[in-house]
Residue, then its C-alpha position, 0 to 999 in steps of 0.5 A: m598232452r592236453t598242452l600238445i595239443r593245445g601248443g597245436a592249437a594255437a600254432f594252428a590258428a598263427a598259420l591260419l592268421l599267415l596264409a589270411a593276411p593280405v599280400g602286397a607292398d602296404a604300409a603294414g606288410q614293409a614295416a613288419s618286413g625293413t623293406e620300408a620306402p624311405q619318407t618323403r617331404l614336401i618342401g617350398v612352395v607351389n605358385i597354383n597359377t604358373a604351376t604346371p603338371e609336375q608340379l601341381e602333382l607334387l602338391p599334398g593328395v593332387g595327382p595327374a586328375r586333379a593336376r589336370r583340373i587345376i590347369e583347367f580351372r585356370k584357363t576357363h575362370g582366369s588366374f587363382r588370387k588367393v589360395e582359397e578358391l582351390v576348393q573351388v575346382s572340382g574333387i577339391g574341397e574343405k579338407a584337401l586345401v588344409r593339405m596343400r595350404p601350406h605349400c600353395r602361393t598365387s605369387g612369385k616362383t613355384t620352388a616346391e621339392l620332394t627330399r627323402 
């Protein structure tokens, strides 16, 4: 009888954990259900002096707001001479620069694209 009660208690605890788990399409939930989105990878480079907002958004950590700020900075201060000058843009710090730097250039053609 005790084994039955313990087993019931364990099942009850497991059910509570399942109910308490967050609902949504987070990475852990996707991995558990097998519906994980394919990984994308950025190849190529973005010329931060000529890139459109859409091209800037290809950079890691750059969304619409950061892309706008980069373009506004460019309009106000002129072309970037070095990629490291991106830290002068509001909202871009050293950590963000480390993620973006391998894909940024100050001259040449933008060739960046996302691949699966």
